[in-house]
C-alpha positions, 0 to 999 in steps of 0.5 A, a space after each residue: 503497500 501491496 500490489 495486485 490487479 485482482 484485489 487483496 486475494 492475489 496481492 503480493 509485495 511490489 518487486 524491487 524494480 516497482 519500488 525503485 520506480 515509485 521512490 524515484 518518482 518522489 525523489 526525482 520529480 521535485 528536483 526538476 526546476 520550476 515544474 517539479 512542484 507542479 508535477 508533484 501536485 498533479 501526481 497526487 491530485 490524479 488519484 481523485 480523478 481515477 477510478 482505481 485511485 492510482 497516482 502517476 507513480 502507481 501507473 509508471 510502476 504498474 502497482 495498485 494499492 489494495 486495502 487488506 482488512 485486519 485479521 480478527 483477534 484470536 479467541 482467548 484460550 480457556 483456562 482452568 480455575 486454579 483449584 482445578 488445575 492443581 488437582 
């Protein structure tokens, strides 16, 4: 998970505080009797109604998940044929 308000260009890993808030939301909410499961479900469903696709745990931790495209594979290095390498 990466945080960054401007997109992948300024994305940085979340701080320990933000990580603790996000994790605490997942651990703490289900422990609430009767309403914990309902609140957890609302948390996940909220991302479909939000333009930034943030769940409640992202809002509380002030994080945004950004998708960073994978780097293209490195070009293969040319190698000399064995008969030229020995010369």
